[in-house]
C-alpha positions in Angstrom: 2.9 -16.0 11.9 2.2 -12.1 11.4 1.0 -9.9 14.7 -2.6 -9.1 13.5 -4.5 -6.5 15.1 -7.2 -3.9 15.0 -7.8 -0.9 13.8 -8.0 1.2 16.8 -4.7 -0.8 17.7 -3.4 0.2 14.3 -4.4 3.7 14.9 -1.9 3.9 18.5 0.6 2.1 16.8 0.6 4.4 14.0 1.7 7.2 16.4 5.1 6.2 16.9 5.7 4.2 13.7 8.4 5.4 11.5 8.1 3.3 8.5 4.8 2.2 7.4 4.1 -0.3 4.7 0.6 -0.5 2.6 -0.1 -3.9 0.4 -3.3 -4.8 -1.5 -4.6 -5.1 -4.9 -4.8 -2.5 -7.5 -7.9 -0.3 -7.0 -8.0 -1.2 -3.3 -7.4 2.6 -2.2 -3.4 1.8 -1.2 -2.4 5.2 -2.7 -5.1 7.1 -1.7 -4.9 5.6 2.2 -1.3 5.5 1.9 -1.0 9.8 1.2 -3.4 9.9 3.5 -1.8 8.8 6.4 1.6 10.3 5.3 0.4 13.5 5.0 -1.3 13.6 8.7 2.2 11.8 10.0 4.4 13.9 8.4 5.9 10.7 6.7 7.9 10.8 3.6 5.6 9.0 0.9 7.0 6.2 -1.6 4.5 5.0 -4.1 6.2 1.7 -5.4 4.8 2.6 -9.0 6.4 6.2 -9.8 9.9 5.7 -7.4 10.7 2.2 -8.1 8.8 0.1 -10.7 8.2 2.0 -14.1 9.9 4.2 -16.3 8.4 6.3 -18.8 6.1 5.2 -21.2 5.5 2.0 -19.2 8.8 0.3 -19.3 9.9 -2.0 -16.4 12.2 -0.9 -14.8 14.7 -3.4 -14.9 14.5 -5.9 -11.4 18.4 -5.4 -10.0 18.0 -1.9 -10.3 14.2 -1.3 -8.7 16.2 -3.7 -5.7 18.7 -1.5 -5.5 16.8 1.7 -5.2 14.1 -0.3 -2.8 17.0 -1.4 -0.4 18.6 2.6 -0.4 15.0 3.5 0.2 13.6 1.4 3.2 17.1 2.3 4.8 16.0 5.6 5.4 14.3 6.3 9.3 11.0 7.5 7.7 8.7 6.5 4.8 5.3 5.2 4.2 5.3 3.1 0.9 2.3 1.5 -1.3 2.5 -0.8 -3.2 2.5 -5.0 -2.9 5.3 -6.8 -5.0 5.9 -9.5 -3.2 9.5 -10.5 -4.9 10.0 -7.2 -2.8 8.5 -7.9 1.0 12.2 -9.5 1.6 13.5 -5.7 1.5 10.9 -4.3 2.6 9.5 -5.9 5.8 12.5 -6.0 8.0 12.5 -2.4 8.0 8.4 -2.4 8.4 6.6 -0.9 11.8 3.5 -1.6 10.8 1.6 -3.0 7.6 -1.9 -1.9 6.4 -3.4 -4.8 4.1 -5.7 -3.8 2.3 -7.9 -6.4 1.3 -12.0 -5.2 -0.3 -14.1 -7.4 -2.4 -12.7 -7.7 -5.8 -15.6 -5.8 -7.1 -14.2 -3.0 -5.1 -10.9 -3.1 -6.5 -12.1 -3.4 -9.8 -14.7 0.2 -9.8 -11.2 1.4 -8.2 -9.2 0.8 -11.2 -11.8 1.6 -13.8 -12.6 5.3 -11.8 -9.1 6.1 -11.8 -8.6 5.4 -15.4 -11.8 7.6 -16.5 -10.6 10.7 -13.5 -7.0 9.9 -15.3 -7.2 8.9 -18.8 -4.2 10.3 -20.7 -2.3 12.3 -17.9 -0.2 11.0 -15.2 -1.5 9.7 -11.9 0.0 11.6 -9.0 1.7 8.2 -7.8 2.5 6.7 -10.9 6.0 7.7 -12.7 6.4 10.1 -15.1 5.4 9.7 -19.2 3.1 7.0 -18.0 -0.3 8.2 -18.9 -3.5 6.5 -17.8 -5.4 4.9 -19.7 -8.5 2.5 -19.5 -7.4 -1.1 -17.8 -7.3 -4.1 -20.0 -8.1 -7.8 -19.8 -5.1 -9.4 -18.9 -5.1 -6.5 -15.7 -8.4 -6.9 -15.1 -7.8 -10.5 -15.0 -5.0 -9.8 -12.6 -6.9 -7.6 -10.7 -9.8 -10.7 -10.6 -7.8 -13.5 -9.3 -5.6 -11.8 -6.5 -6.9 -13.0 -4.1 -6.1 -16.7 -5.4 -3.0 -15.7 -7.2 -1.0 -12.7 -4.9 -2.0 -12.6 -1.9 -1.0 -16.2 -0.4 2.7 -14.5 -1.3 1.9 -11.8 0.5 1.6 -13.9 3.7 4.0 -16.0 2.8 6.8 -13.4 2.7 5.0 -11.1 6.3 5.4 -15.0 7.9 9.0 -15.3 6.6 10.0 -12.0 6.5 7.8 -9.9 9.0 6.6 -12.2 11.4 6.3 -9.8 14.7 5.1 -6.8 12.2 1.9 -6.1 13.4 -0.6 -6.4 10.6 -4.2 -4.7 9.9 -6.0 -6.3 7.3 -8.9 -3.5 6.1 -11.9 -4.9 4.3 -13.7 -2.0 3.5 -13.2 1.3 2.5 -15.3 2.7 4.8 -12.5 0.8 7.4 -9.8 2.7 5.4 -11.3 5.9 6.3 -11.6 5.2 9.5 -8.2 4.5 10.3 -7.4 7.8 8.7 -9.9 10.0 10.2 -8.6 7.9 13.3 -4.8 9.7 12.1 -6.8 12.8 11.4 -8.3 13.4 14.5 -4.7 12.8 16.8 -5.9 8.7 17.0 -8.2 9.6 20.4 -8.2 6.4 22.3 -11.6 4.9 22.1 -11.3 2.9 25.5 -11.4 6.4 27.6 -14.8 7.7 29.0 -16.2 10.8 28.2 
């Protein structure tokens, strides 16, 4: 069973974390939160989409090559990585100090994907591999997001249990909670129990 923690405990643990994993559905805000935390914690930011999974022209990188790249990256001492991909949790979780699991409502995720599709349409967004210009989501991708909790969340939970049973894990269920975590880190994570 993962070591479930609260927001302030996560803020405290992030002070000493060298390797942080951010998981959740597409459109949940993984890249936004991971890049903000990376800036504030001075950790190298690794996007699964950009670094490992995609080649130009929306070509999926071969699985063996992807796993070799991930294995090399997680062997480093410091990083923050966003991306769910349950099939690689066996490589990532044993090296992870803290997991942030974004689980906002599906409508929030759908709105996030549509918003970014409009904002970056025809251009490659910063967390995506070069040569993969953003496009509006198709029916298949929208269905993937709609069914993420049913279809993919159980695989993430199994991965946490099998490969990261003692990894502190924070579940965030809204954009406001994600913003609060980023603010805790940006403000130097004051102790919430300390009285003035």
